[in-house]
C-alpha positions as CSV (number, residue, x, y, z in Angstrom):
1,M,17.5,25.1,27.4
2,K,18.6,22.5,24.9
3,S,19.1,23.8,21.4
4,H,17.6,22.2,18.3
5,P,19.7,21.7,15.2
6,S,19.7,24.3,12.5
7,S,17.5,23.9,9.4
8,T,20.4,22.7,7.3
9,V,21.5,20.1,9.9
10,A,17.9,19.0,10.6
11,T,17.6,17.9,6.9
12,L,20.6,15.5,7.3
13,P,18.6,12.5,8.5
14,A,16.2,12.9,5.6
15,V,19.1,13.1,3.1
16,L,20.7,10.1,4.6
17,A,17.5,8.1,4.5
18,D,16.8,9.1,0.9
19,V,20.3,8.4,-0.4
20,T,20.1,5.0,1.3
21,A,16.8,4.4,-0.4
22,I,18.2,5.1,-3.8
23,L,21.2,2.8,-3.2
24,A,18.8,0.1,-2.0
25,L,16.8,0.5,-5.2
26,F,19.8,-0.5,-7.3
27,L,21.4,-3.0,-4.9
28,L,18.5,-4.8,-3.3
29,F,15.3,-4.1,-5.2
30,P,15.8,-6.6,-8.1
31,S,16.6,-9.6,-5.9
32,L,14.0,-8.7,-3.3
33,S,11.2,-8.3,-5.9
34,A,12.3,-11.7,-7.4
35,R,12.1,-13.3,-4.0
36,L,8.7,-11.8,-3.1
37,A,7.3,-13.1,-6.4
38,A,7.3,-16.6,-4.9
39,P,4.8,-16.5,-2.0
40,S,6.0,-18.0,1.3
41,G,5.7,-17.8,5.0
42,T,9.2,-16.6,5.3
43,N,8.4,-13.7,3.0
44,A,5.3,-12.9,5.1
45,L,7.6,-12.8,8.2
46,L,10.0,-10.5,6.4
47,L,7.1,-8.1,5.6
48,S,5.8,-8.3,9.1
49,A,9.2,-7.5,10.6
50,G,9.7,-4.6,8.3
51,F,6.2,-3.4,9.2
52,V,6.9,-3.5,12.9
53,L,10.1,-1.6,12.5
54,F,8.2,0.9,10.4
55,C,5.6,1.5,13.1
56,V,8.3,1.9,15.7
57,G,10.2,4.4,13.5
58,V,7.0,6.5,12.9
59,Y,6.3,6.4,16.7
60,W,9.9,7.7,17.4
61,L,9.4,10.5,14.8
62,R,6.2,11.6,16.4
63,R,7.7,11.6,19.9
64,L,10.4,14.2,18.9
65,T,9.8,17.6,20.5
66,P,9.1,20.2,17.8
67,A,12.0,22.5,17.0
68,A,11.7,26.2,17.4
69,G,9.5,27.6,14.6
70,A,8.3,24.1,13.5
71,G,4.5,23.4,13.4
72,G,4.5,20.3,15.6
73,E,1.8,17.7,14.8
74,W,1.0,17.2,11.1
75,G,-2.6,17.0,9.9
76,T,-5.8,16.3,11.7
77,R,-6.3,13.1,13.7
78,G,-9.0,12.0,11.3
79,A,-6.8,12.4,8.2
80,R,-3.9,10.5,9.9
81,A,-6.3,7.7,10.9
82,A,-7.7,7.4,7.4
83,L,-4.2,7.2,5.8
84,A,-3.2,4.7,8.5
85,V,-6.2,2.5,7.8
86,F,-5.3,2.6,4.0
87,F,-1.8,1.5,4.9
88,A,-3.1,-1.3,7.2
89,L,-5.3,-2.6,4.4
90,T,-2.4,-2.6,2.0
91,I,0.0,-4.5,4.3
92,S,-2.7,-7.0,5.2
93,L,-3.3,-7.7,1.5
94,A,0.4,-8.1,1.0
95,L,0.5,-10.6,3.9
96,A,-2.5,-12.5,2.5
97,W,-0.8,-12.8,-0.9
98,Q,2.4,-14.1,0.6
99,L,0.5,-16.6,2.6
100,G,-1.3,-17.9,-0.5
101,F,-4.7,-16.9,0.8
102,F,-6.0,-15.6,-2.6
103,Q,-4.8,-18.7,-4.6
104,S,-5.9,-21.3,-2.0
105,G,-9.2,-19.5,-1.4
106,L,-10.3,-20.4,-4.9
107,Q,-9.4,-24.1,-4.3
108,V,-10.7,-24.7,-0.8
109,D,-13.8,-26.9,-0.6
110,T,-15.9,-25.4,2.1
111,R,-17.9,-28.7,2.4
112,E,-14.8,-30.5,3.6
113,L,-13.8,-27.7,6.0
114,G,-17.1,-27.5,7.7
115,E,-18.6,-24.5,9.3
116,G,-15.9,-24.0,11.9
117,G,-13.1,-24.6,9.5
118,S,-14.6,-22.2,6.9
119,A,-15.0,-19.5,9.6
120,A,-11.4,-19.9,10.7
121,Y,-10.1,-19.8,7.2
122,F,-12.2,-17.0,5.7
123,V,-12.9,-14.8,8.8
124,Y,-10.5,-15.3,11.6
125,A,-7.2,-15.6,9.6
126,P,-7.9,-12.4,7.6
127,G,-9.1,-10.7,10.8
128,A,-5.8,-11.5,12.5
129,W,-3.8,-10.0,9.6
130,L,-5.9,-6.9,9.6
131,G,-5.8,-6.5,13.4
132,F,-2.0,-6.8,13.3
133,S,-1.9,-4.2,10.5
134,L,-3.9,-1.8,12.5
135,L,-0.9,-1.3,14.7
136,Y,0.0,1.5,12.4
137,V,-3.1,3.4,13.4
138,L,-1.8,3.5,16.9
139,A,1.6,4.7,15.7
140,L,0.3,7.5,13.3
141,A,-3.1,8.6,14.5
142,F,-3.2,8.5,18.3
143,E,-1.8,11.1,20.5
144,V,1.8,10.5,21.7
145,R,3.7,12.1,24.5
146,S,6.8,13.9,23.4
147,R,10.0,12.6,24.9
148,A,12.4,14.8,26.9
149,A,13.9,17.2,24.4
150,L,16.8,15.7,22.5
151,S,19.5,17.8,21.1
152,G,22.5,17.5,18.8
153,G,23.6,14.0,17.7
154,R,21.0,12.0,19.6
155,R,18.1,13.9,18.0
156,L,19.6,13.4,14.5
157,V,20.2,9.7,15.2
158,V,16.6,9.1,16.3
159,A,15.2,11.0,13.3
160,A,17.5,9.1,10.9
161,L,16.5,5.7,12.4
162,G,12.8,6.6,12.0
163,L,13.2,7.7,8.4
164,L,15.4,4.7,7.5
165,A,12.7,2.4,8.9
166,A,10.1,4.2,6.8
167,N,12.2,3.9,3.6
168,G,12.9,0.3,4.4
169,M,9.2,-0.3,4.3
170,L,9.0,1.6,1.1
171,L,11.5,-0.8,-0.4
172,L,9.6,-3.9,0.8
173,L,6.2,-2.8,-0.4
174,S,7.5,-1.6,-3.7
175,A,9.2,-4.9,-4.3
176,Q,6.0,-6.7,-3.3
177,A,4.0,-4.5,-5.8
178,R,6.6,-5.3,-8.5
179,A,6.2,-9.0,-7.8
180,V,2.4,-8.8,-8.1
181,M,1.8,-6.2,-10.9
182,G,2.7,-6.4,-14.5
183,S,4.8,-3.8,-16.2
184,G,3.2,-0.9,-18.1
185,G,3.1,2.8,-18.2
186,V,-0.6,2.7,-17.4
187,W,0.3,2.0,-13.8
188,L,2.5,5.1,-13.5
189,L,0.1,7.5,-11.9
190,P,-1.8,5.0,-9.7
191,V,1.5,3.6,-8.3
192,Y,3.0,7.0,-7.7
193,L,-0.2,8.3,-5.9
194,G,-0.4,5.0,-3.9
195,L,3.2,5.3,-2.7
196,L,2.6,8.9,-1.7
197,L,-0.5,8.1,0.3
198,L,1.4,5.3,2.1
199,F,4.7,6.9,2.8
200,L,4.3,10.7,2.7
201,P,2.8,10.9,6.2
202,P,6.0,9.8,8.1
203,R,8.0,12.3,6.1
204,L,5.5,15.1,6.9
205,E,5.6,14.1,10.5
206,H,9.4,14.6,10.5
207,L,9.2,17.9,8.6
208,A,6.5,19.2,11.0
209,R,8.8,18.7,14.0
210,E,12.1,19.8,12.5
211,L,11.5,22.7,10.0
212,P,9.3,25.7,9.6
213,F,6.9,25.3,6.7
214,P,7.1,26.9,4.2
215,S,10.9,27.2,4.1
216,P,13.6,26.5,1.5
217,A,15.0,23.6,3.6
218,A,11.5,22.0,4.0
219,Y,10.8,22.3,0.2
220,A,14.2,20.8,-0.6
221,S,13.7,17.9,1.8
222,L,10.2,17.2,0.5
223,G,11.3,17.5,-3.1
224,L,14.1,15.0,-2.6
225,F,11.6,12.5,-1.1
226,L,9.2,13.0,-4.1
227,V,12.1,12.1,-6.4
228,V,12.7,9.0,-4.4
229,I,9.0,8.0,-4.7
230,G,9.2,8.6,-8.4
231,A,12.3,6.4,-8.8
232,Y,10.5,3.6,-6.9
233,T,7.4,4.0,-9.0
234,I,9.5,3.6,-12.2
235,A,11.1,0.5,-10.7
236,V,7.7,-1.0,-9.9
237,I,6.2,-0.5,-13.4
238,T,9.2,-1.5,-15.5
239,A,10.7,-4.9,-16.0
């Protein structure tokens, strides 16, 4: 039987991902938020690439065989689906903003577009973005088959890559939020709760497969992630 890593070792991927997220907050966040403040197709491709990697990372996390004493699957399928749909709506709005849909939508003359052009612009294009964004529902909500049990370094690498992909998406969406929103303490609680709803599920999926809950190691890992979310929240609402 292949052994699973101890509780202390199992937290290493989360610690690596969160330390990397803090470093990225100082090194990459300012320039990235400035770039995303200017809508462009290139930025939309950047968000799309990050989103695909995010989905793959969450899928990898969910395919890990639960460690001894761990709970396995996190949450109900309905709860995971609802959170995945919320994420899908968020990323589709971000893509629409980067592609100039909201600004151009107010300037488009539907009489010149005609019925077919209007349908393509106002229905099919947003539908395509939303359909693409619903890829996350497949990654988070649907049942996945656990891969053959991984042990040692390979298991840690897979977990680390999955969590790094999730935190990379946290960086991208936080920078997008900073580009769109104005600064102000009034946004503190909404932004913090929004980031939690978007990015807490992947972390809970990891914890559910690696650590027994409740346990000191699980609380420490979750607490560190909440600090990371708080740091990104402050970065979003401050100039």
